[in-house]
N, C-alpha and C positions, 0 to 999 in steps of 0.2 A: 455621523453615525446614524444608521438605522434604525428603527423602531426595534425593540427586542424581540416583538411577537411579529415578523413579520410574515407568518404563514408560509413557510417554507418559499416558494415561489410565485404565489399567490398575491395580487393586488387586493386591496380591501374590497373593494364591490364584489371582486371573483368570488372571492373568499366567503361574504355574506351571503351568494346566492348559492356557494357550494355546500355550505351546511345546512341551508333550507332544504336543500336537495336529500341530503343525508338526513335530516328529520325526517322527511317525507317517506324514508324507506325503510323508516323504522331502526336508525343508526341510534348509539347513542352517542350526543354529540361531543362529549369529553373525549371520549374513545377514539372519535373520528379525529378529534384537535389534535391527540395524542400521536396516531399513526402519522398524519400529514406533518408534526414537528420531527418524529424520529424518522421519516426517510428524507427529510429537507435538511438533517444534519450531513455536511459533505463528509471528507475524509474523518478517519477517526483518530483521536491524537497517540502519539507513540510514547511508550516509556522503553528507554535502553536500559537492560538489566548487564550491567558490568561490574568487573573484580577479577582479581588473578584466577588462575586455575584450581580446581579442586576445593572452592570455599562453598559450592552447593548451589551455584547459579541455575544448574539445569533441572536440577530437583525443584529449586524454587520457582522457575517457571512453570512445570508440570503443575507445582499448587496451583499459582495463579490462573493457568488456562483449565484447571478441573480435570484433566486427563495427561496419559502418560504418553506425550509425541518428543519433548527433547530427548536429545539422547545423552544419558547419564554415566556413561562409561567414563573410567578413569585413564583409560587407554589415550595417550596422543596420538593425533593423527585421525583420528573418528571425522571421517566426513560426514556432511548430513545436508538433507536438499533442501531444507525450508532453516531461516531464520528467525522468520515473522510468525506471531501467532495474533489469533482475535482472544480475548478475554471479556467478561465481565462480570462488574461486582458493585452490588448496592444500586441497581438497574443501570448501572450505565457502560458502554462497552468502549474499550482501547486495545492497542495494537501490543505486542511486545516483542521487544527486537532481543534474541538470547545471542549472547556472545559466550556460551560456555563451551569445554570441551576441547578448545585446540590450544596446544602448547608446542611450541618449536625450539627443540633445543639448540639447533643450528643456529638461531640469531641471539639466542639468549632468551630469556622468559622475560625481561623488561620490555623487550622491541616488541615480542609476539601479542603480550597483554595492551602494549599501546595501540599497536596497528588496529587491534579489534575494538579497542575502545573509541579510536577515534573514528573508526565507520561509524560504529553504533550511535552514540552521541551526535553525530552531525544529522543522522536521520530523526532525532528525537526530538518529544517537547519535554519529556523528563526524564532523569536517569535515576534509576535505582541501584546504588551501589552496595557491593556484597561482599564484606569482611569475616574472616575466620574468626569470633570471639575467642575461641580454645587458643588461637594461636597469638591473637593482637595483631597492630598494626604492623605491617613489615616495610621495608624499603621500595616493594612493590606495588603494596597500598598506596604508599606516600605519592607514587609517581600517578598511580591513578586521579590522588585527588588533586594534584597540579593541573592534568588534563580538564578535568570537572571544570576548576575554577576559571582554568584558558576559556572553556567553551562559554561559560555565564547561563547554565541550564539551571532550573531547579534540580533540587539532587534529596533524596530520602535514603538514609544510612540503615542497613539492615545487618544488625551482629549476629551472625547463623550459628547455627548448631549449641545454641543455647536450648538445653533439654529441661532444666530445671531450675530451681530456688538458684542452687549453687554458682548458675552459668549468669546470673544478674548482672555479679559484680566484674566478670572478664566483659560484660558486655559496655558498664560504664565505663571502662578504659578508653573506648573507643570514642568518648567526647574530645579525647586529645587531637582526632584529626580535623578537627575545628570545621564540622560538616554539619552540626547542631545534636539533635538528639538522636542517640543509636536505639535503633528499633531492636529489642530482642527475641528472635524468631528461632525455631527449629522447622526446617524447610522438609526435613524427614516425617516428622510428626505433626506439623501443619501448627504447632503451637505458636501463638503470635501475631500469625498472618493477617487475623482480621484487623487488628490494629493497624500494621505496616499498610495494608491496603485502605484502609481508610485515611492514612495519612498522603498514599500515592495519589487518591484522588483531588485530595486540596491542592497538591504541585500540578496535577496535572489540566490543562485548559478545557472547559466544555466542549469547546471545539477546536480543534488546532490553531495553532498560528497559521495565517495566510502564508505560507512560502511562494504563493503563487497568485495571478488572477489580477487584483484589480488595484494594482500600483501604477496610475495614468501615467503612460508613455512609458513604463519599463519594461525592459525586454523579456520576451516568452521564455519558459525554460525548458528545455529538452535533453532528456535522460538518453544518451547511447548507450545501450545494453546488449547483452549477446554472451555467449560463452567465450571462455578463454580464447586467445586467439582467430577470433574471428573476422580482425580488421577494424577494431573499434578505433585505435590510436591511428592508422593511416588514413581512414575516413576523416577523422576529427584534422589531421594535418593538411588533408586533402581540401576540406570544405573551408580551415583557417586560410590556406594559401598566402596572398599579399594581401589581403582583407583585414587579415587580424585587426582589431581596435587594439584590445589591451588583454594582456593575462594578469588577474588581479588576486592577489591573496584576501580572500575573504574574511571580514572581522569575524572574528568568534571561531574559526576552525582552525584546526590544527596541521591540517596535512597540504601540501604545496605541490604542483599548483593547485587551484582546488576548482574552480570555474573560468571556462573561457567567455569571453564576450567575442563574438565573430560574425560580421555582417556578410549577410546573402541574401540576394536577390532584392537589393536595394534595402534592408533593413537589419536592426543588431539583433541576434539571438543569443541567448544565455545556455553555452551547453554544460550540464552542470556533472561532476564526477568525470573528471577527463581519463576513463578506465586505463586501467595496465600500468600508472604512475608509478608505483612501488615496483621499483625491478628486484630489491633484497628478497622479495619469498621465491625459496627456487623448489622445495617439495612440494609435488603436484598434490596431494591431499591437502596442504594447507593454502595451496594457490587457489584451489576451488571453493575450500570453506571462505577465502577471503575475496573471492569472486562473489559468493550469494551475499555476502555482508556490505559489499561494496555497491552491488547492483540494487539491494533494498533502500539503502543510503541514497543513491541516487533517483530512484523511482520517486521515494517520499516528498523530495525536495523539486521533483519537474510537474509538468504540465503534460508534456508529450513526451512517450517512451518511442522512440526508435529503435527497433527490434534488428538486429544485424543478424542473417543467418548464411552461413560459409555455404553457398550452393555446390561446391566441389566435394563436398560432403555429406550424407544423409543425411535427412532432419532426425536429431538425435532426442532422445528423454530427456536432456539437457536444456536443449532449446526449448521443448515442450514445458518446460518446470519454469525458465525465464518469461515464457508468454502469459503462463498460468499467473505467475507472479505480479507483472503489469498489469494483465484483467482485474484480478481482485482487488489491485490497489485503485481503480476505478481513473484511472489515465487514459487520455487520447493515446491511438497506437497507430505508429506506420511500420510495414514490415519492409526492412531493404534487403534486396537479395544480393549478396556482394560476390564478387569475383565473377560477376556474370560472363565477362571477356573471355575466362579460361575453359568455357563452355563447349563439347562438341554439339552435334546433332541429336545424337542417340542418349546423351546424360540431358540435354534440354527436354528432350521427351519423358523420361523419366522422372527429372526434377517435375515436370508439371501434375505427371498423376499422382508423387509426393506429396506435392500442394494440395492437391484436391482431397485426399483422404488426412492426412496428417495437420493441416491447418485451418480443418473445419470450424475450431471453437474462435479464429478470426479473420473469418471468410469475409467479413465487414468491414474490416482494416484497408485504408491504402495501400498500393504495394509499388515499389519501385527496384528496378532491376540496375545495378549500380557497380560500378568499379574503383574500389577506394585507390587501387594503386594507377589507374590511367586517368582518371576521374570522369568517367564513362556516366551520362545522365543523371552527374550529381546539379543539373539544374532545374531536374523532377521532383528533387528532396522538397524543395518550398513549398511548391504548390499542396504537397501531399500532405505537409506539416499543417499547412493553413487549412486544409479540405477535415482535416481530424480534429484540430483546434474548432471548427464552425459546427460540425456535428457534436462536439463535447458542450460546447456552450447553448445548443438548440433546446429553446423553451417553445412546447407546445400550448396554446392558449386551453383552459379548460373545457370551453363550449365546444371547440372545435374538435378536441379529444373524446369528449361524449358522443357527439354525432357518428364519429369513427367507431366508437366502442358499440354503438347502437347498431350499426350496420353489420359490424362483423358478427358480433353474436347472432342476427336474424340470420343472416347466411351461413353460419358455423357453428352453431349451438354446440355446446359442450355435451360431451356423450353420455348416456345416464348411466348412471353407477348407483347400485342398490335400488331400483326405484326412483331414485331421484336425480334431477337434473342442474347442477349448479348453474347460475345467471351470473355475469357480469352487470353488477346494478349500475355503476358509474364509477369513474376514476377519475384523478387530477396527477399533474406532474408537480411532485413536491419539490423538485432540486435540479439545479442543472451542475456540470463537472464532475462527475457525469450525470446525464440526464436517469432522475431517480422519480417512477412511478409510484402511485398507491392506488390499487385495484378494490373496489369493495364489492362482495360477492355474497349471493344468497348461501354459498357451500363452499366447500373445498375445491380447489382448481389442482387437476394434476398437474405434473411436472410437464407432460407434451404438451398440454394445452397453454400452459404459460409460455414454453417455446415457441410454439404457433403465434401467440400474438405479438410477442416480440420481432418475429421475423416480418408479421404484417405492419408494427409498427415501423420498421426501418423501411419496406417498400413504400409505407405512405410516406413519410416525415423526413427519409434519408437517414440521419443517425450514422452516417459517414466516420468510420475511424474512433468512433466510442463504443465503450461497453455501456449496456441498458442495466439498471435495476430497477426489478418489478418486486414489489410485495404486495400480499395479497392479503385484507382484512373480511374476515367472515362473519357477517350478520347474527348476533349471539340472539337465542331465543329468548323471549323476556319471560319473565317468570309472571303468571297470572297472580294478582294481589286476590287475597281471600277477604 
């Protein structure tokens, strides 16, 4: 095990030198340490909010994230663009996966709840199980409890709709579920949510479980994502071909089959979440909703997201959302343009224009033009994935980074605003997977200038196929002691 204080991605000597520089520039040493530690924490831990419909999950999610974003309509079939939100409590940040709001009568309530819960639990480090205390434990609640037990993730039990003292007894009845203490809350009024979140933080790891990365010789994990019917299953079947090693039921998961171990380019890769496995979902609204959940679950478990785009169709808002989800999650990214063999010259011309305008946010991602049906250019997939992983793991030494920043600032200073010209004083790369930088500045840096820095970082150091996170800390004026 590494030393607890590993200074982000900095070695001891580099760290000492860096802190000396910070002190010289008039920065508070503790604030600098905190900035490096915060930026060095990779992906955030994930909390899944599960439970049957109409127990107040989405209302509770809105309480947790502190804003009204999750849909709270009672109407079944409400489709939602997002299922993952970022939250903060007591100075700690984490992600919340919301499974509220979808009920599919066609399948029967148990089946739809189970499907949602499975996807969400799979992505999570801990689960918040919401039960309506006024109704008590139902058969569906018992079914969710069985799922949670099988998954073996830490669970916090929220007894919702407890609006006053009288409801406390209802909450106490939920001890019978065998999940430990029920925390009485009112998601509508906010009652009890502070105590609930304190308990959630105890269950969530400081940093999420390494679902990827450092297992020596372990296969790298790839999520194949894209909107429904874009050809994910065909692509997986094509790459599996004759080389499939094993299709295994992964311990602790409840869906089948979950991951595919596949030999490609002479090495074994783990394709997580073989999309489109569940054929039972028929209603389109529900299918879209499950696709969002499934995508979130797959991306959380993966190192690389291979995003499939159907070239025979225009690049859609849904494509853009999926790309945004992958970028925000900080995974390495490859864009695979599928059905390329079906394009005529005219469509190719217009597609290239579309890519220029619509795909700007991932212009840095390796691109492959493939056909899942014929196998065209499949051999280019592995080099693209390897390139993206290499960018994702790239680390720039602090000395080299500061030499680069010094030249950059001298050649392209920040525009003067309000008579002041903020300057980047120094910076460091606090982490990898994805690369995370902290820049220390004399004043606020505008978004346009930050984008310029990111562009130049890419030109100088590569970072192909990976998002880059840049946070800026401004030197605070020290108050003169009287």
